[in-house]
N, CA, C, O and CB atoms as a CASP TS submission, in Angstrom:
PFRMAT TS
TARGET T0000
AUTHOR 0000-0000-0000
METHOD Language model
MODEL 1
PARENT N/A
ATOM      1  N   MET     1     197.942 145.415  94.155  1.00  0.00           N
ATOM      2  CA  MET     1     197.054 146.065  94.911  1.00  0.00           C
ATOM      3  C   MET     1     196.888 147.393  95.120  1.00  0.00           C
ATOM      4  O   MET     1     197.869 148.136  95.118  1.00  0.00           O
ATOM      5  CB  MET     1     197.145 145.682  95.852  1.00  0.00           C
ATOM      6  N   ASN     2     195.616 147.866  95.328  1.00  0.00           N
ATOM      7  CA  ASN     2     194.789 149.229  94.939  1.00  0.00           C
ATOM      8  C   ASN     2     194.177 149.503  96.395  1.00  0.00           C
ATOM      9  O   ASN     2     194.164 148.607  97.239  1.00  0.00           O
ATOM     10  CB  ASN     2     193.432 149.015  93.575  1.00  0.00           C
ATOM     11  N   ASP     3     193.707 150.689  96.630  1.00  0.00           N
ATOM     12  CA  ASP     3     193.249 151.418  97.417  1.00  0.00           C
ATOM     13  C   ASP     3     191.905 151.721  96.711  1.00  0.00           C
ATOM     14  O   ASP     3     191.874 151.872  95.489  1.00  0.00           O
ATOM     15  CB  ASP     3     194.155 152.475  97.756  1.00  0.00           C
ATOM     16  N   THR     4     190.796 151.808  97.476  1.00  0.00           N
ATOM     17  CA  THR     4     189.284 151.964  96.813  1.00  0.00           C
ATOM     18  C   THR     4     189.014 152.889  97.832  1.00  0.00           C
ATOM     19  O   THR     4     189.313 152.394  98.918  1.00  0.00           O
ATOM     20  CB  THR     4     188.121 150.550  96.678  1.00  0.00           C
ATOM     21  N   THR     5     188.448 154.353  97.960  1.00  0.00           N
ATOM     22  CA  THR     5     187.957 155.445  98.373  1.00  0.00           C
ATOM     23  C   THR     5     186.291 155.279  98.375  1.00  0.00           C
ATOM     24  O   THR     5     185.677 155.566  97.348  1.00  0.00           O
ATOM     25  CB  THR     5     188.537 156.556  97.499  1.00  0.00           C
ATOM     26  N   LEU     6     185.611 154.827  99.513  1.00  0.00           N
ATOM     27  CA  LEU     6     184.328 154.967  99.489  1.00  0.00           C
ATOM     28  C   LEU     6     183.421 156.040 100.340  1.00  0.00           C
ATOM     29  O   LEU     6     183.560 156.159 101.557  1.00  0.00           O
ATOM     30  CB  LEU     6     184.006 153.816  99.743  1.00  0.00           C
ATOM     31  N   LYS     7     182.624 156.690  99.695  1.00  0.00           N
ATOM     32  CA  LYS     7     181.682 157.356 100.419  1.00  0.00           C
ATOM     33  C   LYS     7     180.270 156.736 100.993  1.00  0.00           C
ATOM     34  O   LYS     7     179.286 156.608 100.265  1.00  0.00           O
ATOM     35  CB  LYS     7     181.426 158.350  99.632  1.00  0.00           C
ATOM     36  N   ILE     8     180.283 156.398 102.255  1.00  0.00           N
ATOM     37  CA  ILE     8     179.202 155.505 102.907  1.00  0.00           C
ATOM     38  C   ILE     8     178.400 156.408 103.519  1.00  0.00           C
ATOM     39  O   ILE     8     178.897 157.370 104.103  1.00  0.00           O
ATOM     40  CB  ILE     8     179.684 154.429 103.933  1.00  0.00           C
ATOM     41  N   THR     9     177.039 156.208 103.461  1.00  0.00           N
ATOM     42  CA  THR     9     175.738 156.990 103.752  1.00  0.00           C
ATOM     43  C   THR     9     175.137 156.171 104.655  1.00  0.00           C
ATOM     44  O   THR     9     175.207 154.944 104.601  1.00  0.00           O
ATOM     45  CB  THR     9     174.774 157.295 102.534  1.00  0.00           C
ATOM     46  N   GLY    10     174.482 156.858 105.576  1.00  0.00           N
ATOM     47  CA  GLY    10     173.708 156.278 106.636  1.00  0.00           C
ATOM     48  C   GLY    10     174.678 155.580 108.056  1.00  0.00           C
ATOM     49  O   GLY    10     174.025 154.845 108.797  1.00  0.00           O
ATOM     50  N   MET    11     175.797 155.747 108.327  1.00  0.00           N
ATOM     51  CA  MET    11     176.672 155.617 109.497  1.00  0.00           C
ATOM     52  C   MET    11     175.995 157.564 110.154  1.00  0.00           C
ATOM     53  O   MET    11     175.919 158.718 109.735  1.00  0.00           O
ATOM     54  CB  MET    11     178.912 155.287 108.866  1.00  0.00           C
ATOM     55  N   THR    12     175.648 156.672 111.485  1.00  0.00           N
ATOM     56  CA  THR    12     175.647 158.045 112.566  1.00  0.00           C
ATOM     57  C   THR    12     176.437 157.645 113.920  1.00  0.00           C
ATOM     58  O   THR    12     176.440 158.524 114.783  1.00  0.00           O
ATOM     59  CB  THR    12     173.883 158.541 113.079  1.00  0.00           C
ATOM     60  N   CYS    13     177.170 156.324 114.251  1.00  0.00           N
ATOM     61  CA  CYS    13     177.477 156.416 115.604  1.00  0.00           C
ATOM     62  C   CYS    13     178.716 155.480 115.125  1.00  0.00           C
ATOM     63  O   CYS    13     178.850 155.035 113.985  1.00  0.00           O
ATOM     64  CB  CYS    13     176.268 155.911 116.865  1.00  0.00           C
ATOM     65  N   SER    14     179.604 155.266 116.232  1.00  0.00           N
ATOM     66  CA  SER    14     180.631 154.333 116.174  1.00  0.00           C
ATOM     67  C   SER    14     180.269 152.515 115.927  1.00  0.00           C
ATOM     68  O   SER    14     181.066 151.671 115.519  1.00  0.00           O
ATOM     69  CB  SER    14     181.337 154.627 117.557  1.00  0.00           C
ATOM     70  N   HIS    15     179.012 152.337 116.274  1.00  0.00           N
ATOM     71  CA  HIS    15     178.620 151.073 116.164  1.00  0.00           C
ATOM     72  C   HIS    15     178.575 150.989 114.993  1.00  0.00           C
ATOM     73  O   HIS    15     178.749 149.804 114.709  1.00  0.00           O
ATOM     74  CB  HIS    15     177.564 150.665 116.747  1.00  0.00           C
ATOM     75  N   CYS    16     178.345 151.982 113.518  1.00  0.00           N
ATOM     76  CA  CYS    16     177.902 151.655 112.613  1.00  0.00           C
ATOM     77  C   CYS    16     179.253 151.764 111.756  1.00  0.00           C
ATOM     78  O   CYS    16     179.289 151.301 110.616  1.00  0.00           O
ATOM     79  CB  CYS    16     176.700 152.343 112.334  1.00  0.00           C
ATOM     80  N   VAL    17     180.295 152.354 112.306  1.00  0.00           N
ATOM     81  CA  VAL    17     181.749 152.511 111.930  1.00  0.00           C
ATOM     82  C   VAL    17     182.294 151.108 111.945  1.00  0.00           C
ATOM     83  O   VAL    17     183.163 150.707 111.171  1.00  0.00           O
ATOM     84  CB  VAL    17     182.587 153.491 112.948  1.00  0.00           C
ATOM     85  N   ARG    18     181.608 150.263 113.057  1.00  0.00           N
ATOM     86  CA  ARG    18     181.751 148.678 113.220  1.00  0.00           C
ATOM     87  C   ARG    18     181.709 147.982 112.115  1.00  0.00           C
ATOM     88  O   ARG    18     182.548 147.630 111.286  1.00  0.00           O
ATOM     89  CB  ARG    18     180.767 148.066 114.006  1.00  0.00           C
ATOM     90  N   ALA    19     180.535 147.842 112.258  1.00  0.00           N
ATOM     91  CA  ALA    19     179.585 147.293 111.203  1.00  0.00           C
ATOM     92  C   ALA    19     180.276 147.477 109.958  1.00  0.00           C
ATOM     93  O   ALA    19     180.880 146.550 109.417  1.00  0.00           O
ATOM     94  CB  ALA    19     178.160 147.995 111.157  1.00  0.00           C
ATOM     95  N   ALA    20     180.210 148.641 109.481  1.00  0.00           N
ATOM     96  CA  ALA    20     181.103 149.085 107.969  1.00  0.00           C
ATOM     97  C   ALA    20     182.281 148.122 108.041  1.00  0.00           C
ATOM     98  O   ALA    20     182.634 147.195 107.313  1.00  0.00           O
ATOM     99  CB  ALA    20     181.804 150.933 107.878  1.00  0.00           C
ATOM    100  N   THR    21     182.677 148.549 108.946  1.00  0.00           N
ATOM    101  CA  THR    21     184.724 148.111 109.097  1.00  0.00           C
ATOM    102  C   THR    21     184.595 146.527 108.763  1.00  0.00           C
ATOM    103  O   THR    21     185.107 146.121 107.719  1.00  0.00           O
ATOM    104  CB  THR    21     185.732 148.332 111.286  1.00  0.00           C
ATOM    105  N   GLN    22     183.988 145.712 109.540  1.00  0.00           N
ATOM    106  CA  GLN    22     183.412 144.659 109.653  1.00  0.00           C
ATOM    107  C   GLN    22     183.079 143.561 108.181  1.00  0.00           C
ATOM    108  O   GLN    22     183.486 142.529 107.646  1.00  0.00           O
ATOM    109  CB  GLN    22     182.291 145.170 110.348  1.00  0.00           C
ATOM    110  N   ALA    23     181.866 144.838 108.006  1.00  0.00           N
ATOM    111  CA  ALA    23     181.425 144.316 106.584  1.00  0.00           C
ATOM    112  C   ALA    23     183.099 144.294 105.441  1.00  0.00           C
ATOM    113  O   ALA    23     183.835 143.422 104.978  1.00  0.00           O
ATOM    114  CB  ALA    23     179.939 145.712 105.878  1.00  0.00           C
ATOM    115  N   LEU    24     183.051 145.329 105.427  1.00  0.00           N
ATOM    116  CA  LEU    24     184.340 145.582 104.461  1.00  0.00           C
ATOM    117  C   LEU    24     185.395 144.435 104.616  1.00  0.00           C
ATOM    118  O   LEU    24     185.623 143.953 103.506  1.00  0.00           O
ATOM    119  CB  LEU    24     185.125 147.055 104.847  1.00  0.00           C
ATOM    120  N   GLU    25     186.085 143.858 105.570  1.00  0.00           N
ATOM    121  CA  GLU    25     186.726 142.964 106.293  1.00  0.00           C
ATOM    122  C   GLU    25     186.609 141.679 105.553  1.00  0.00           C
ATOM    123  O   GLU    25     187.587 140.999 105.243  1.00  0.00           O
ATOM    124  CB  GLU    25     186.226 142.923 107.647  1.00  0.00           C
ATOM    125  N   GLY    26     185.328 141.363 105.271  1.00  0.00           N
ATOM    126  CA  GLY    26     184.641 139.793 105.269  1.00  0.00           C
ATOM    127  C   GLY    26     184.809 140.114 103.613  1.00  0.00           C
ATOM    128  O   GLY    26     184.818 139.076 102.953  1.00  0.00           O
ATOM    129  N   VAL    27     184.910 141.048 103.016  1.00  0.00           N
ATOM    130  CA  VAL    27     185.081 140.611 101.478  1.00  0.00           C
ATOM    131  C   VAL    27     186.385 140.093 101.072  1.00  0.00           C
ATOM    132  O   VAL    27     187.391 140.650 101.511  1.00  0.00           O
ATOM    133  CB  VAL    27     184.833 141.770 100.543  1.00  0.00           C
ATOM    134  N   PRO    28     186.509 138.879 100.116  1.00  0.00           N
ATOM    135  CA  PRO    28     187.456 138.249  99.570  1.00  0.00           C
ATOM    136  C   PRO    28     188.217 139.769  99.296  1.00  0.00           C
ATOM    137  O   PRO    28     187.768 140.910  99.187  1.00  0.00           O
ATOM    138  CB  PRO    28     186.999 137.161  98.290  1.00  0.00           C
ATOM    139  N   GLY    29     189.865 139.078  99.232  1.00  0.00           N
ATOM    140  CA  GLY    29     190.570 140.480  98.613  1.00  0.00           C
ATOM    141  C   GLY    29     191.142 141.757  99.554  1.00  0.00           C
ATOM    142  O   GLY    29     192.147 142.452  99.408  1.00  0.00           O
ATOM    143  N   VAL    30     190.102 141.776 100.562  1.00  0.00           N
ATOM    144  CA  VAL    30     190.686 143.243 101.548  1.00  0.00           C
ATOM    145  C   VAL    30     191.326 142.818 102.103  1.00  0.00           C
ATOM    146  O   VAL    30     191.261 141.646 102.476  1.00  0.00           O
ATOM    147  CB  VAL    30     189.953 144.127 102.499  1.00  0.00           C
ATOM    148  N   THR    31     192.552 143.939 102.482  1.00  0.00           N
ATOM    149  CA  THR    31     193.311 143.476 103.529  1.00  0.00           C
ATOM    150  C   THR    31     193.605 144.000 104.726  1.00  0.00           C
ATOM    151  O   THR    31     194.137 143.552 105.741  1.00  0.00           O
ATOM    152  CB  THR    31     194.227 143.278 103.166  1.00  0.00           C
ATOM    153  N   ARG    32     192.989 145.426 104.295  1.00  0.00           N
ATOM    154  CA  ARG    32     193.055 146.495 105.896  1.00  0.00           C
ATOM    155  C   ARG    32     191.849 147.227 105.079  1.00  0.00           C
ATOM    156  O   ARG    32     191.633 147.064 103.878  1.00  0.00           O
ATOM    157  CB  ARG    32     194.936 147.799 106.468  1.00  0.00           C
ATOM    158  N   VAL    33     191.085 148.089 105.983  1.00  0.00           N
ATOM    159  CA  VAL    33     190.191 148.907 106.059  1.00  0.00           C
ATOM    160  C   VAL    33     189.842 149.959 107.264  1.00  0.00           C
ATOM    161  O   VAL    33     189.460 149.667 108.398  1.00  0.00           O
ATOM    162  CB  VAL    33     189.344 148.191 105.832  1.00  0.00           C
ATOM    163  N   GLU    34     190.050 151.124 106.777  1.00  0.00           N
ATOM    164  CA  GLU    34     189.829 152.231 107.348  1.00  0.00           C
ATOM    165  C   GLU    34     188.546 152.948 107.385  1.00  0.00           C
ATOM    166  O   GLU    34     187.974 153.462 106.423  1.00  0.00           O
ATOM    167  CB  GLU    34     190.612 152.894 106.918  1.00  0.00           C
ATOM    168  N   VAL    35     188.159 152.920 108.621  1.00  0.00           N
ATOM    169  CA  VAL    35     186.730 153.651 108.382  1.00  0.00           C
ATOM    170  C   VAL    35     186.179 154.775 109.047  1.00  0.00           C
ATOM    171  O   VAL    35     185.583 154.265 109.996  1.00  0.00           O
ATOM    172  CB  VAL    35     185.777 152.828 108.588  1.00  0.00           C
ATOM    173  N   THR    36     186.031 155.955 109.108  1.00  0.00           N
ATOM    174  CA  THR    36     185.819 157.052 109.385  1.00  0.00           C
ATOM    175  C   THR    36     184.365 157.627 109.543  1.00  0.00           C
ATOM    176  O   THR    36     183.821 157.791 108.452  1.00  0.00           O
ATOM    177  CB  THR    36     186.476 157.580 108.598  1.00  0.00           C
ATOM    178  N   LEU    37     183.605 157.972 110.627  1.00  0.00           N
ATOM    179  CA  LEU    37     182.347 158.475 110.999  1.00  0.00           C
ATOM    180  C   LEU    37     182.096 159.884 110.057  1.00  0.00           C
ATOM    181  O   LEU    37     181.306 160.064 109.130  1.00  0.00           O
ATOM    182  CB  LEU    37     182.351 158.744 112.679  1.00  0.00           C
ATOM    183  N   GLU    38     182.954 160.678 110.590  1.00  0.00           N
ATOM    184  CA  GLU    38     183.460 162.199 109.383  1.00  0.00           C
ATOM    185  C   GLU    38     184.333 162.037 108.571  1.00  0.00           C
ATOM    186  O   GLU    38     185.500 161.880 108.927  1.00  0.00           O
ATOM    187  CB  GLU    38     184.111 163.526 109.957  1.00  0.00           C
ATOM    188  N   PRO    39     184.070 162.037 107.672  1.00  0.00           N
ATOM    189  CA  PRO    39     183.156 162.534 106.689  1.00  0.00           C
ATOM    190  C   PRO    39     181.809 161.444 106.220  1.00  0.00           C
ATOM    191  O   PRO    39     180.809 161.817 105.607  1.00  0.00           O
ATOM    192  CB  PRO    39     184.126 162.884 105.414  1.00  0.00           C
ATOM    193  N   GLY    40     182.070 160.123 106.653  1.00  0.00           N
ATOM    194  CA  GLY    40     181.624 158.703 106.403  1.00  0.00           C
ATOM    195  C   GLY    40     182.117 158.027 105.312  1.00  0.00           C
ATOM    196  O   GLY    40     181.254 157.709 104.493  1.00  0.00           O
ATOM    197  N   GLN    41     183.164 157.736 105.075  1.00  0.00           N
ATOM    198  CA  GLN    41     184.134 157.437 103.926  1.00  0.00           C
ATOM    199  C   GLN    41     184.884 156.269 104.613  1.00  0.00           C
ATOM    200  O   GLN    41     184.918 156.212 105.842  1.00  0.00           O
ATOM    201  CB  GLN    41     185.181 158.790 103.431  1.00  0.00           C
ATOM    202  N   ALA    42     185.451 155.391 103.882  1.00  0.00           N
ATOM    203  CA  ALA    42     186.110 154.296 103.466  1.00  0.00           C
ATOM    204  C   ALA    42     187.816 154.122 102.619  1.00  0.00           C
ATOM    205  O   ALA    42     187.959 154.258 101.404  1.00  0.00           O
ATOM    206  CB  ALA    42     185.063 153.857 102.667  1.00  0.00           C
ATOM    207  N   VAL    43     188.643 153.890 103.327  1.00  0.00           N
ATOM    208  CA  VAL    43     189.660 153.720 102.259  1.00  0.00           C
ATOM    209  C   VAL    43     189.857 151.815 102.942  1.00  0.00           C
ATOM    210  O   VAL    43     190.063 151.279 104.032  1.00  0.00           O
ATOM    211  CB  VAL    43     191.383 155.182 102.394  1.00  0.00           C
ATOM    212  N   VAL    44     189.639 151.387 101.530  1.00  0.00           N
ATOM    213  CA  VAL    44     189.889 150.138 101.752  1.00  0.00           C
ATOM    214  C   VAL    44     190.835 149.547 100.934  1.00  0.00           C
ATOM    215  O   VAL    44     190.872 149.796  99.729  1.00  0.00           O
ATOM    216  CB  VAL    44     188.849 149.507 101.717  1.00  0.00           C
ATOM    217  N   HIS    45     191.809 148.581 101.621  1.00  0.00           N
ATOM    218  CA  HIS    45     193.263 148.328 100.681  1.00  0.00           C
ATOM    219  C   HIS    45     193.169 146.650 100.489  1.00  0.00           C
ATOM    220  O   HIS    45     193.123 145.789 101.367  1.00  0.00           O
ATOM    221  CB  HIS    45     195.030 148.877 101.688  1.00  0.00           C
ATOM    222  N   GLY    46     193.157 146.492  98.936  1.00  0.00           N
ATOM    223  CA  GLY    46     193.709 145.623  98.528  1.00  0.00           C
ATOM    224  C   GLY    46     193.091 145.287  97.186  1.00  0.00           C
ATOM    225  O   GLY    46     192.972 146.194  96.363  1.00  0.00           O
ATOM    226  N   ASP    47     192.659 143.966  96.875  1.00  0.00           N
ATOM    227  CA  ASP    47     192.023 143.928  95.341  1.00  0.00           C
ATOM    228  C   ASP    47     190.735 143.345  94.997  1.00  0.00           C
ATOM    229  O   ASP    47     190.369 142.730  93.995  1.00  0.00           O
ATOM    230  CB  ASP    47     192.872 143.198  94.468  1.00  0.00           C
ATOM    231  N   ALA    48     190.067 143.723  96.185  1.00  0.00           N
ATOM    232  CA  ALA    48     188.387 143.105  96.105  1.00  0.00           C
ATOM    233  C   ALA    48     187.442 144.325  95.111  1.00  0.00           C
ATOM    234  O   ALA    48     187.723 145.520  95.017  1.00  0.00           O
ATOM    235  CB  ALA    48     187.529 143.023  98.132  1.00  0.00           C
ATOM    236  N   PRO    49     186.348 143.651  94.483  1.00  0.00           N
ATOM    237  CA  PRO    49     185.935 143.984  93.156  1.00  0.00           C
ATOM    238  C   PRO    49     185.085 145.510  93.939  1.00  0.00           C
ATOM    239  O   PRO    49     184.428 145.382  94.972  1.00  0.00           O
ATOM    240  CB  PRO    49     184.827 142.503  92.182  1.00  0.00           C
ATOM    241  N   LEU    50     185.231 146.669  93.343  1.00  0.00           N
ATOM    242  CA  LEU    50     183.848 147.463  93.832  1.00  0.00           C
ATOM    243  C   LEU    50     182.838 147.181  93.727  1.00  0.00           C
ATOM    244  O   LEU    50     182.254 148.085  94.325  1.00  0.00           O
ATOM    245  CB  LEU    50     183.578 148.439  93.472  1.00  0.00           C
ATOM    246  N   GLU    51     181.808 146.244  93.218  1.00  0.00           N
ATOM    247  CA  GLU    51     180.949 145.756  93.207  1.00  0.00           C
ATOM    248  C   GLU    51     180.728 144.835  94.489  1.00  0.00           C
ATOM    249  O   GLU    51     179.560 144.683  94.846  1.00  0.00           O
ATOM    250  CB  GLU    51     180.951 145.332  92.110  1.00  0.00           C
ATOM    251  N   ALA    52     181.415 144.407  94.985  1.00  0.00           N
ATOM    252  CA  ALA    52     181.255 143.311  96.219  1.00  0.00           C
ATOM    253  C   ALA    52     181.709 144.231  97.493  1.00  0.00           C
ATOM    254  O   ALA    52     181.538 143.842  98.649  1.00  0.00           O
ATOM    255  CB  ALA    52     182.395 141.746  96.027  1.00  0.00           C
ATOM    256  N   LEU    53     182.258 145.395  97.191  1.00  0.00           N
ATOM    257  CA  LEU    53     182.746 145.961  99.037  1.00  0.00           C
ATOM    258  C   LEU    53     181.186 146.822  99.139  1.00  0.00           C
ATOM    259  O   LEU    53     180.755 146.933 100.286  1.00  0.00           O
ATOM    260  CB  LEU    53     184.758 147.523  99.272  1.00  0.00           C
ATOM    261  N   ILE    54     180.227 147.502  97.878  1.00  0.00           N
ATOM    262  CA  ILE    54     179.324 148.031  97.975  1.00  0.00           C
ATOM    263  C   ILE    54     178.473 147.556  98.301  1.00  0.00           C
ATOM    264  O   ILE    54     177.603 148.159  98.931  1.00  0.00           O
ATOM    265  CB  ILE    54     179.144 148.466  97.342  1.00  0.00           C
ATOM    266  N   ALA    55     178.402 146.357  98.012  1.00  0.00           N
ATOM    267  CA  ALA    55     177.015 144.819  98.170  1.00  0.00           C
ATOM    268  C   ALA    55     177.326 145.132  99.971  1.00  0.00           C
ATOM    269  O   ALA    55     176.682 145.850 100.735  1.00  0.00           O
ATOM    270  CB  ALA    55     177.702 142.293  97.260  1.00  0.00           C
ATOM    271  N   ALA    56     178.420 144.382 100.213  1.00  0.00           N
ATOM    272  CA  ALA    56     178.782 144.411 101.688  1.00  0.00           C
ATOM    273  C   ALA    56     178.131 145.517 102.369  1.00  0.00           C
ATOM    274  O   ALA    56     177.224 145.274 103.165  1.00  0.00           O
ATOM    275  CB  ALA    56     180.279 144.534 101.913  1.00  0.00           C
ATOM    276  N   ILE    57     178.490 146.658 102.145  1.00  0.00           N
ATOM    277  CA  ILE    57     178.040 148.051 102.933  1.00  0.00           C
ATOM    278  C   ILE    57     176.466 147.988 102.846  1.00  0.00           C
ATOM    279  O   ILE    57     175.682 148.327 103.733  1.00  0.00           O
ATOM    280  CB  ILE    57     178.676 149.622 102.134  1.00  0.00           C
ATOM    281  N   ALA    58     176.176 147.504 101.648  1.00  0.00           N
ATOM    282  CA  ALA    58     174.364 147.303 101.377  1.00  0.00           C
ATOM    283  C   ALA    58     174.016 146.248 102.576  1.00  0.00           C
ATOM    284  O   ALA    58     172.901 146.198 103.094  1.00  0.00           O
ATOM    285  CB  ALA    58     173.830 146.438  99.503  1.00  0.00           C
ATOM    286  N   GLU    59     174.747 145.691 102.826  1.00  0.00           N
ATOM    287  CA  GLU    59     173.930 144.292 103.479  1.00  0.00           C
ATOM    288  C   GLU    59     173.749 144.675 104.731  1.00  0.00           C
ATOM    289  O   GLU    59     172.848 144.050 105.292  1.00  0.00           O
ATOM    290  CB  GLU    59     174.731 142.764 103.504  1.00  0.00           C
ATOM    291  N   GLU    60     174.532 145.857 105.675  1.00  0.00           N
ATOM    292  CA  GLU    60     174.866 146.165 106.503  1.00  0.00           C
ATOM    293  C   GLU    60     173.670 147.265 106.753  1.00  0.00           C
ATOM    294  O   GLU    60     173.564 147.650 107.917  1.00  0.00           O
ATOM    295  CB  GLU    60     176.190 146.372 106.409  1.00  0.00           C
ATOM    296  N   GLY    61     172.781 147.799 105.812  1.00  0.00           N
ATOM    297  CA  GLY    61     172.345 148.894 105.875  1.00  0.00           C
ATOM    298  C   GLY    61     172.137 150.255 105.387  1.00  0.00           C
ATOM    299  O   GLY    61     171.298 151.143 105.540  1.00  0.00           O
ATOM    300  N   TYR    62     173.456 150.037 104.602  1.00  0.00           N
ATOM    301  CA  TYR    62     174.195 151.565 104.251  1.00  0.00           C
ATOM    302  C   TYR    62     174.486 151.806 102.725  1.00  0.00           C
ATOM    303  O   TYR    62     174.678 150.805 102.034  1.00  0.00           O
ATOM    304  CB  TYR    62     175.767 151.706 105.033  1.00  0.00           C
ATOM    305  N   THR    63     174.536 153.037 102.146  1.00  0.00           N
ATOM    306  CA  THR    63     174.351 152.870 101.054  1.00  0.00           C
ATOM    307  C   THR    63     176.085 153.292 100.663  1.00  0.00           C
ATOM    308  O   THR    63     176.612 153.968 101.547  1.00  0.00           O
ATOM    309  CB  THR    63     173.002 153.691 100.521  1.00  0.00           C
ATOM    310  N   ALA    64     176.972 152.967  99.472  1.00  0.00           N
ATOM    311  CA  ALA    64     178.625 153.338  99.433  1.00  0.00           C
ATOM    312  C   ALA    64     178.369 153.505  97.886  1.00  0.00           C
ATOM    313  O   ALA    64     177.507 152.978  97.184  1.00  0.00           O
ATOM    314  CB  ALA    64     180.033 151.963 100.030  1.00  0.00           C
ATOM    315  N   GLU    65     179.355 154.379  97.568  1.00  0.00           N
ATOM    316  CA  GLU    65     179.392 155.285  96.266  1.00  0.00           C
ATOM    317  C   GLU    65     181.177 155.454  96.161  1.00  0.00           C
ATOM    318  O   GLU    65     181.777 155.935  97.122  1.00  0.00           O
ATOM    319  CB  GLU    65     178.375 157.059  96.523  1.00  0.00           C
ATOM    320  N   ARG    66     181.914 155.017  94.930  1.00  0.00           N
ATOM    321  CA  ARG    66     183.361 154.962  94.896  1.00  0.00           C
ATOM    322  C   ARG    66     183.161 156.361  94.853  1.00  0.00           C
ATOM    323  O   ARG    66     182.170 156.912  94.373  1.00  0.00           O
ATOM    324  CB  ARG    66     184.261 154.133  93.727  1.00  0.00           C
ATOM    325  N   LEU    67     184.667 157.220  95.655  1.00  0.00           N
ATOM    326  CA  LEU    67     184.798 158.807  95.554  1.00  0.00           C
ATOM    327  C   LEU    67     186.053 158.806  94.386  1.00  0.00           C
ATOM    328  O   LEU    67     186.513 159.870  93.973  1.00  0.00           O
ATOM    329  CB  LEU    67     185.275 159.694  97.288  1.00  0.00           C
TER
END
């Protein structure tokens, strides 16, 4: 099991955090997600591919990159 830390750009409120969390939780292989508004970061636990995590965030209208 791996942990992946993402920088998420574009989140401005708690709704954004909830949307990003739900998007990441929907990726197969993800077991747990911790998203924080400041500094716009997510820690994803599990074995999901990085590309799938970034795509899930993009579908919500945000951008993500691995830290």
